[in-house]
N, C-alpha and C positions, 0 to 999 in steps of 0.2 A: 747326525741319521737324516735320512731324505723322505719325501712325504713317502716315497713309496714304504721304505722298511718302514716307518711308525705304522701305517696300516697293517702290513704283513702280521706285527707284531702283535697286532689284537687278535687277531684268527685264533676262535679253539680249535683244540684239538680234532673235531669232526669235522672241523670244515676246512682244515690243512692236511688232512687224510691222504688225499690222493700226491699231494708236495709231496708230501713223509713218504711214500713209498715211491716214488720216481728216483729221489736222493739214495732211501735207502736202495733199491736198485742198483745204484752205480756204484755203492761202497762192497754190495756183496761180492760184487766181480772184480773190484779193489782186491780186497778180503782172500778172494778163494786164489788169486795171481799168488798171495804171500803164503798161505794154507795146503794146496794143491802136491808142493816140495814133501813136507812132515809123513803122508802114505806112499807115499811114489819111493822114500829115502832107502826102505830094504831094495828093492831092484836095482835102481838107481847104484847105489855100494856094491852091489854086486858085478853088474857090468864095467863098472870105473875103479874095483879095486880098493874101496877105500877101507878103515876101521871107523871106528866111533867116534873119538877125536876129529878125525878129519872130515868124518860128517860132517860131525857138530860144526865144520868153522865155513863149511858153505852158506850155513844162516849169518855166519858173523861178516859174509860178505851182504848178504838177504840187508840183513837190521843196516849196516851201515849206509846203506842205499839206503834206507828208510828214511835213515837220521840226518842226512844231508837234503832228503824231499821236503822231508819236513822244516828242515834249517830255510830251505829253498822259498818256503808258502808265502810267508810275510811278504817277500818282497812281490813274488808274484799275483798275489792277490794286489798288492798295492798299487801294480805297475797295471794289470788289467780289471778285473773284480774277480767274486770266490768263486761264479760260474765258467768263467773262463779257465781258471786255476783249476777247479774238478773237471772240465775237460779236457784239462791239458793234461791231468794224472790220467784217465783215464783212454786217451791216445797212446801217449807215449809207455805206457805201462803192458797194453796191447803190441806194440810196436818191436821191445824188449822181451814178448814173451813168442813171440815169431821168431826173433832171434835165437832165443834158445832151443827151439825145435830144429834149428837148421843149423844148431854149431855144430862141428865137425870134433872138435877137441877141446880137452878140459879146459884150457887156458879161454877159449872162445865161453864157455858155458858158465865159467865162473863171470863173465865181463858179464853177460846178459843174467846172470841175477843179480849183480848190480845194478843195473841198471832196468830191473823191474824192480826190483826197492825203490829207487829214486822215481820214478814215474808215482810207485803206489805213494809213496809220502808223500805226496804232493795234496793227498787228499782231503786228508782227516782235522785239519780245521779250518778249512774250507766247507766242509759238509756240515762239522757244528756249529761254524758260522750262519748257514741257512738255516738249519734248522732253527735253532733260537732266536729267528728273524721272522720266522713263519709263523708263532705260534706262542702266545700269552706265557706270560712267565708262573703262572700257578700252573701252569702244565708241561715246564723243559722238564721234568722228569719224564714223567711218562713218553713225552715227543724222543727223548734222547733214548728213554727204553726202546721206544718201537725201533728209530736207527741204529742203535746197535742190535736188534736182532737179525740184521746182515751178516755180521762177522761169527753171531753164533749159528746161523744157517750153513756158513761156509764151514767151519769146522765141523757141523755134522754130515754136508753134503763132499767134502773133499775126499773121505774115503773111501763113499759108494764111487766118485767118481774117478778116482786113483784105479780102482779096482776093474771098471769097465773098459777106463788107459789100456790094461794090462792084458786082459784077457779078450775085448774086440780086437782094439788096433795097438798104441805099442805110445808110449807115455812124450812120444815126441810128438806124433800126431795130434795128443789131447791135449799139449800145451800149446800145439798155433791153432786148433781150435778157440780154445778159451779168446787168444790174443785175437780173433776175426769180431767174436761178442763182444771184447772191452771196446775195441773200435768202436763199432754198431752203434751202442753203447753210448759213448761219449759226443760221437757226432750229433744224438737224438739227441743228448739232453743240449747241446748246442742250441738247437730248435727252440729248446722252451725259454720260458720267461723268468724261473729261480734264480736270484740273486743276482738278478740285473742289477748295476749300480750298486753295490755293495759291497765296498773294500776295505781290506786288512792295512790295520795301518803299516806303514813302514818301519824296518828296523834303527831308526834314528840314536842316533849315540844314547843322548840325554833320557830316550825311552829304557834304551838297553839298562840304563848304568841305576835308574830310578829301580827295575824288574831286579836286578841282580841283587840293589838292598833289600829289597823286600823277602820278608823270613818267609811268606805264603808262598809266594818260586820256586823255593827250593824244596820244600812241604810237597810242590806237586813234582817236582820233578823224583823227588822219592819213594811218594806214595807208586808212580810210572812205571819207576824202575824194579819195584818189588811186585805189581800186579802184571806186567809183562812177563816177568822170571817168573810168577808163579802159573800162570795160564798158558801164555804161546809155547817161553822155552819150555814147559813142561809136555804141552801137545806135541810140539816135533821131535821128542826125543821118547814117547808111548809107544810111541809102534815098536819102535827096536827093543827096548823095554821088556814087552810083551813076551815079543820074539824068543828075547836073551830067555826070559821065562819060561819056556818051552810051549806058547798060545802061537799055533799057527798065524801064518801073515792073513790071511783071508778072514781070518774070525780076529783078530787081534783090530783089523781094520771095522770089523763089523762094532765092537765095542767102542771102537772112539767114535764110532758115529753115531751110536745107538745112546752112549751120553751125550752128547752135545746136543741133541735131538729131546733129550729132555732139559736141557740149559736152554735149549728154545725157546721152551714152555714158562721158563722160571725169568726170562728176561722182562715179560711185560707186567708180570709179580715183582721184577724190581725197581718200574720206573714206579709203581704205589707205594711200594715200602720206603722207597727216597721219598715222596712226595708229602707221606704220614708220616715217619719218626725223624724226616729232617737229612740231608748230606751225612752231619758229622756222628749220629749214629750210626751210618747204614754204613758208614766206612769203618766203624769198628768191628761192628757183627762179619765184616767182609775178613778181615789180618786173621783175626781172631779162628772165623772156621777153615778159612783157605788153611792157613796156617798146620793145623790140626790136620786137615782130608791129606796134604802132600806126607806130612810125615810119615801117616797113616798107609799112603802107597809106598813110602819106604820101606815098611816094617813088617804088612800085611801077608799071609800066606795065597800064592796064585790063583786059588779061586773065588779068593775074595774082590782079587782088582778091577771086577769089570763093576762093581759094587762101589770101591772106591774112587775109578774115573769117573762117575758119575755123580759123586758125590763134589769132587773137583771142579767137575762142566760147573753144575750148579751154585756153586760159591762165586765161581767165577764171573758172572752177567752181573753180580751186585756193585763191582766195583765202578765199571763207567759211565754211568748216570749217576749215583752220587758224586763221585770226585770231578766230574765236569757239573754239575749242578752247585756244588761248593765251590767253584772255581770262577762261575756263570754268575755267582752272586758276592764272587769277595772282590773279582778287577770289573771293573766299568767297561763298557760292551767294546768299547776300542781298542780295549787291548784285550782280552778274550782269545781272540785266533794269534795274533802275537805271542801271548804265555804260550799255548798250545805249542805252538811252532817252534818255542826252541825249549820249551820242558820234558816233551813227551821223546824226543831225539834220542836224550841220556836216556832214559828207559827204555828206548826201542833197543838200543846199539846193546845194552846187555842184555836184553830176554831175550833178544833174536841171535846172539850172538856168542855172549860171553856166559848166562847158563847152559846154552845145549854143549858145549866145547865142554865145560865144567863135567855137565853129565855124561858127556861122552867119556871121559878119561877117567870118570869114577869107574864107569862098566869096559872100561879097557883093564882096569885094574881089578877087574872082580866081585864090585863093590858098589852094582848100577844100584842098587837100593840104600845105601849109605849116604849119597847124593841128593835123592828127595827129603832123605830124613833132615840131612841138614837145610837143602831150601825153604820147608815148611818154618826150620825152628827162627833162621832170616826170614819168613816172612811175616811171622809175629811180630818182630821189631817193627812193624808200619803200624801197631798198636798208639803209639807218641803219637803218630803226626798228625789225623786230624783235628785237634786243637791248635792247630800254629795255620790253620788256614782261617786267618782271619787278619787279613792285611790294614795299612792303616790308611791302603788307595782308598776301602769301602767299608767305615765302621758304622755304618745306619744300618749298614746289611750284613753284620755279623749274625745274627737270628738263623736258628738251624746247623 
């Protein structure tokens, strides 16, 4: 670890706040690139003549791109550094959004969505590495929760932005504007000093073999798979689900946005809970609460759906700070970004691809709600995972 990294890691949360806000802004735009498709999906489906399952397949492309981007991060962060990897993510995502906006046919649009995912996927391991190198260890939970405000804010903003696009402009023009903002944000981050010289571990064969033999690595893979399935997989199909239940699209997007606004306020509390109770207890509470919320979403009458969406959204924010805090304690610093870049892709590929397709298939079969019930039961299986996040690599850090 360099002297610069040692110095920045000793900063308190208050001292590091401007830097954390800068990183979180980059994360916000990166996540908007992924989430904006969900509230636009009814309009896209109508224009392209897609069914429920075919609409979900768009997320399979997006998720596959994100998975490949995450896998590529360890190489990019070792050859460049985490700062330049984050910049590369923003600029390439912006360019892919411009491509999607200009696409004249379905095949070009599909390729552009894959490229959007590829660029956005490069960000997360580098962003987490910069955050954990910027604040002292006791404040990791709160710092990661602040960082996690970005995706939760994007979940809340995406439905509102989508309605504005469809009302005032078009979804193509909106994607182009978002792409330009991504590129400008990346170039601005390049001018700063965050993450300079902070390099990731190259995916050497010996390191990879060690990780693959570590039970905690596979626990992280399964945990992210369930969490992304529950949160983003559900979010991607919620508007279609509510429209199918008889709620008009603008109202459905409004409910989705309000639910994510509630989650935004809960995100900071998630960091406090993680630091107070420890990541293991927080993860158990997350899997139990999220599983119950999803099952209820599939069984409840239409009038109750908005309230259950709020419960599901609030539960979702407790996962990431707790899981990354557990991972950061379990693995040495040089392996954290590599672990994220290898473990998270599998979870994202499932949550961004397989789950929307499966839920869409249930919708085509006329039993949309049953898909949410089964997903809730699957998420409850995550209660078995937290105790596995105690690897041989860091026996001295097992507490929490």
